[in-house]
N, C-alpha and C positions, 0 to 999 in steps of 0.2 A: 580380430576376426581370423579364424583358422583357415587353412588352405582350401579345404573342401567347401566351407561356407562361402569363401571368396569366389570360387569357381561357379558355384550355384547362383550367387548373387549376380555375377557377370552374365550368365546365361539368361536368367530371368529378365534382366534389364534389356538384353538383346531382343528377346521375344516381345517384350512390351514396346520396344522402339519401333518395330515394324507396324504395330497397331497404331501408335501415335503418328507415324508418317503416312497413314492411310494407304499402306502398301497393298497392291493387288498382284497376286502371283503365287509361286511356290517357294518356300524356304526349305532347303534340303540340309539335313544335318548328318554328319558322319562321325562315328566314334573310332578310337584306335583299334578296337576289336572288329571293325568292319560292320558294325550295325548301322543301319541307315533309316532315317525317319523323314517323312514329308509332311509339312504343315502348309495348308492352303489358306491364303488370306483373300478377302475381297473388300477393298476400301477400308482396310484396317480391322475388319472383323474376321473371325475364324470361320472357315467353311467346312473343313475336313482335316483329318490327320490320320496317318497310317504308318506302317513300318515297324522296325524293331524285331526282336527275337521271336515273338509269337504273333505276327501279324494275322495269320490265318486262324490260329486258335482263338485269338481275340474276337475276330469277326464271327466265328461259329458260336462261341460262348455267348456273346451279347445278343445274337439273333435268338438263341435258345432262351435267354433270360426274358426277352420280350415276346417269347412265344411266336416268333415269325417263322412260318413254314414256307419253304421255297422249293419248287419243283424246277430244277435246273434244266430239265429236258424241254421246258417251255420258254427258256430265255436264250436269246441270241445276241451276241455282241459282234458287231460287224466291222468296226474300225480298230486300228492299233491303239488309239487313244482310249476307246471304251474298254478294250481288253486290259490295258495297263492299269486302269482305274476301275476294274471290275467290281470291287467291293462297294464303291460309291455308286457306280452305274446301276447295280442291281437295285439299290434303294430308289434311284430315279425311276426305274422301270416299274417298281411296285407302286410308286406314287402316280405315274402316268396311267397305269391300269386301274387305278382307284382301289387297289387292294389295301393300301395304307394311305392315310391322309398325311399332309405335311405336318400337322400337329402331332401325329403318332411317331413320325420319323425323327423329328427334331430332338427329343430326349435321347434317342439311340445315338445320334451323331454326337451329342454332348458327351455321352459316355466314352465314345471312341477318343474324342479330343482330350478328355481328362486323363484317361489311362496313358495315352501317348505322351502327354506333357509330364506326367509323373515319372514315367520311365526315362525320359530324356534328362530330367532334373536329377534323378538318382544316378544315372550314368555320369553326368557332369561332375558329381561329387567325387568320382573315383578315377576318371580318365578324361583326357582332352577331347573336346568336340570341335569340329570345324564346320563352317557354314558355307552354303552356296545359294545364292539368290537368283531366281529365274522369273523375270518380269513377264515372260511370254507364256508361261505355263499356267493359264487360268483354268479354273474348274467350272464347268457349266453342265446343266443349269444349276443355279444355287438353290438348295432346298431350305437351308437355315443359316442365319447370320448370328454368330455367337460373339458376345462382347469379350474382346481379347483380354483386356485388363482384368476383368473378373475371373475369367477361366484360368489365366496364368497365376493369379494370386491364390485361387483355390487349390490348384495343383501344388504350388509352393508351400502352402500351409499344410497340406496333406503330407508332404515330404518332411517338413519340420516336426510334425507329430510322430511320424514314422521314426525319425532320427532320435527324438526325445525318448521314445519307447525302448531305445537300445538295440534296434534291429536295422540300423542303416545299411549294414553289409548284406542284408538278406533281401534278394529280389523277390517280389511276389510271383515271378515267373518260374521260380525253382519248384521242384516237385519233392515232397517229403516221402520217405520210405522207412520201413522198420529195419534198423541197423542191428539191434540186439534183441530179438524177440524173447529169448529166455529171460533176460534181465527185466524186460518190460512186463512179462507175465508174473514175475516174482514181486515186483514193486507196485504194480498198478492193480486196481480193482478189476474184477471179472468183466464188468460192463465197459470200463475204459479199455481194457486189453482187447475185447472183442470189437469195440468201435474202431480203435486204431489199426488193428490187423485188417479190418474190412476196408477202410478208406485210404490208408497210406500205402499205396502200391508203387510209387515212383513213376506213375504214368500221368497223374493229374497235377497240374501246377497248383500253387496256393490259391491263386485267383479262381481256378476251376473248382477247387474244393469249396471255396467260400460261396460260389454261386450254387453249387450242387446242394450244399447243406443249408443254404439260405442264412448264413452267418456273416456278421461283419468281418471283413478281411483282417483288420488290425487285431481284433479280439481273437480270431482263430490263430493267427501267427504267434501272438503272445502266449496262448495256451500251449502251443506245440514247443515253444522255446525251452520250457522246463525239461522236456524230454531230449531236446537237441543238445543242451549243455551237459546233460548227464550221459550222453553217448548212445542213447536208445533209439533216437530218430536221426536220420541223415537227410541232407538236402542235395538234390542232384539236378543238373541242367537237363531239360527234356526238349527235344527238337520240335520244331514247328511241324504242322501237318501240311499235306499237299493242298494247294488251292483247287477249287472246282474249275477254274479257268486258267489256261496256260497259253502264253504268247510265244514261248521259246521255240516251239516246233511248228508254228504256223508260217507257211511260206507266203510270198508276195501275192500269189494268185488267190489264196483263200482269205486273206486279211480283209478284203472288202466285199467278199461274197457272203451270202447268207449261209450260216453254219448249219450243217445237217445233223442227223441223229448220231452219227458215229464220230463227230468231231471231238477234239480233245476237251473243249470247254464244257462239255455236257456231263463230265464226271461228277457224281454226287460227292458231297463232303464226306470224308471218312468220319468214323464215330469213335476214334480211339479214346478221346477224353471224356466221353459220356459214359455213365454207368450202363453196363450191358445186362439186358434181361434175356434169359434163355427160356424158350417155350418148347416143351416136348409134347407133341400131340400128332397123331397120325392123320388128323383132319385138316385139309387145306383151308377150309373155311374158318375153323377155330384159330389156326395159326395166323391167318390174315387179320382176324378181328383183334387178337392180342397185339399183333404188330402195330395196327392202327392206334390202339390205346397207348402203348408205351412210347411210340414216336411222338404222339401229341404231348406227352409229358416231358419230352426232350431226352428220352433214354435211347440207347442203342438196342437193337433187336437181333436175336439169333434164333431162327426157327429150325427145329429138328423133328423130322417126321418119321425117321427110321429108328426104333428103339435100340437096335443093335449098335448104332453109331453114336449113341448118346455119350457114353463115358469118354471116348477119345476126343470128341468135339468139345465137351465141357473142359477137359484138361487143357486142350489147345487154346481155347478162348477165355477161360476163367471168368465166367459171368458173375456179377454181383448178386443176382437173384435168379432162382430157377423155378419155373412153373411146370408141374407134371400132371398130365392127364391120368386118371385112374385106369381106364379101360383102353388098353392098346394090345395089338397082336404081339405074340411071342413073349415080351416082357412088359408087365403092367406097372403102373405108377408106384404102388407100394414097394414092389420088389426093387424098382430102380432107385427109389429113395434110400432103401437100405444099402444098396451098392455105392451110391454117391457119398453117403455118410462115412463109409469106410475109407474114403480118400481124405488124407489129412488136410489138403487145401480147401475142402468143402465142409470141414467139420462145423464151422460157424456160419456158413452161407445160408441165408433164408431160402427155404424150399416150401413153395405153396402147392397144395394139391388142388387141381382143377377138376371139379366134379359137379354133377347135378344132384347128388345126395348130400345130406348133412345130418345123418343120424348119429346117435350115441356110439353105435358100433363103428361107424366110419371114423369118428373122432378118436376112438380108442386105437384103431388100426393106425391112423396117421401118427398118433403120439408114440406108439411102439416102434415105428420105423424111423422116427426122428424128424417128421415133417414139422414145419413152423406153424402153419395154419391152412385153412381152406380158402379157395376162391370159387364162388358159385358161378356156373356158366350163365345163370339166369338173372344175375344181380344187376346187369346193365353196365355199359361201358364206363360211365363215370365212377360207379361204385368199385368196379374192378380196378380201375386206375388208382383210386384212393387207397385200396388195400395194398397194391403193389408199392405205391409210394410210401405207405406206412411201414411195411415190413422190410423195405430196402435199407432203412436206417436202423442201426443198433444203438444209437444214443437216445436219450429221453425225448420221445416225440411229444409227450404231453406238455413238458415245460419248454421244449426246444432250447435247452440250455447246454452250454459246453463246459459247465463247471466240473463235470465228471472227468474231463480230460486232465485235470490237475492230478499230480501224484497223490496217493493216499497218505494220510497222516502217519501211518505206521511204517511207511517205506523208509529204507535206509540206504 
């Protein structure tokens, strides 16, 4: 047995041991690089797990995957213990308010536990991990009890599969980016090039890309490795995002008081890792409607009502899809589309024309200025959302396959 396998085996047995001993409390693990994880047990069962490099990104991503919408302005955490475990306590609040049932929350918790266990196991293969056991730190109330032996074995098998695939050194928390765009354009098909240029921006981790594209994580990483080993794609560490709740700046007086509108914990989650949709429309009502639609789909939203400010704001925020209203004062949608297409960064960005008309003349105009498609104002929220979701992706949405990510046969 080689060294990294031995270290992983030792860790796995340690985690199993706490389950077999019917342990109740918190197991805290520390890596040499100062990563920290917390695993909570209750009578040998797993209750919750958190920590690591992307603790807040993980929470936001999994909430999005399960389509859980949370208004943090309506959530108050009153005690230091609740603030420290805000991620778990928010789920408790949702259950108590009957927004989600225990049965709906349990699979979410299982996903948290599995990801944390995998990250700890991968870390153990590369560096030393130390343990700290706290019998006093119990988590309450308990929403779900997970069989520790099964969960640990599943995470271990996931790691062995990852290792066998030859990607043991690649954390799913790394973010891919285009390292050599010219070489990629020469060697890959047009569809592959447009897809990779769109999705690999160094801001989304491999896990976030997997969730966004609804593709298996292992399959996605293996598809990208061909480009990585040929120097066209790089992998970079991306920092965690800010938590919606912060205990660092809370003083003793307001730790036990009811937190009001301007308190630190009421900051909404940032949207850096979600695909950003920009809507350019001078109507407040239309912008609000589009915002509601895209946020329900888990996307970020940028509303621009002043057509003069469109180009600077688009260059600053770099949205993945742009929606343009046809009729606006000063600069109309068709003219704006022409201007946007002149910017190299938006050459391949989907641009949807928002209109109440859908005549042949309108279609010809849209094609001439480089628009991708129409979005009808009267088609209903669900239909508009489906069109946005469809045109956001440049890979084959009919087959939903990633086979096109492989280098073309004639590449050299």
